[in-house]
N, C-alpha and C positions, 0 to 999 in steps of 0.2 A: 502495499499501500504506500502510494507517494505521499510525503510529508507535506502538510499545508503551509503557505507563509501567512504569518500572522501581521500583515500589515494592514490593521482596523484604522479606518479614517470614518470620522462621523459623514452622514447621508449628504449635508448641508456644503460640505466642500465639496464633495464628491458632483455636486450638480452646480455649484457655481464653476469648476472647472470645466465642465461639459458644454455649459452656456457659453461661456468665454473661449473654448477653444471650436464652436460650431457658430460665431458669430450670431447670436441668438440674444442678444442684449437689446436690440433697438425693438425687436417684435415684443420681447416682454415689456418693454417700457411703454409700446403704446396700450397694452393691456393693461398695464398698471394705471396708466392715466384716464383710462374712459370708468376704470373702477373707481379711482379717485375722484373722479369728478361726479360719477353718481351719487359718491357716498357725503361729499361735501355739500353738494347744491341741493341735494333734498328732492322730493317728488313733484315742488312746485315749479323747478327750474327744470327737473327732466322732463317733465310732460312737454315743455315748448322745443326740448332738446333733439335736433332731427338726425343731426350727425357730429361725430367728433375724428377730429384725423392729426395727428402728430406726424408732422413732417421734420426729420432735422429737430431742430429746438424751437420749432413753433409750432402752437398749438390752435387749430382750425376748429371752430366749434359754429354750427349752424343752428340757428334759434328762428321759430317758428313765428316769433312775435317780435314786432318792433320795438316795442315799448321796455320789452325786456332787455333785449339788446343794448338798447341806451343805458337803464339803470346799471344792468352790468359791466357796462363798458366805464362808469365811474371807479370803481374798484377792481380795476384789471390787475394792477401791481398786486391787490390783495389777495387777489386769486391765485396768481401765477406762485406767490410767496407760499400761499395756502397748499396748493396742490404740489408742489415742490417737496415742502414738509411731510406730506401724507405718503408722498413716493420713497423720501427717503433721499433723493440725491437731486442735484441741479439739472433737471430735464429740460425744462420749459426757458425759455428767456423771453418770449412774446406769446401774447394771448391775442388772435384775431378773432372778432367777432362778425358772422355774417348774417 
């Protein structure tokens, strides 16, 4: 019977290494941004959100209400800060509301 190597590593480290070697970070960031938007903005804003797209470091959010778009535009920088804190890293530098 062959002897087993005892190279124990936490699953978290293995998954992080897998994500990094396969360049999957940008896709995971897109998913994390959508989840963070849904959690932070709540049902009221989510009902009017029709599309969320992260391209490089710019988050494009399409809203069906022009009034809501105008209201959210006043707190642009605060929304960016909250989303980045929720994700845990600096992913978004600009927010474009359409």
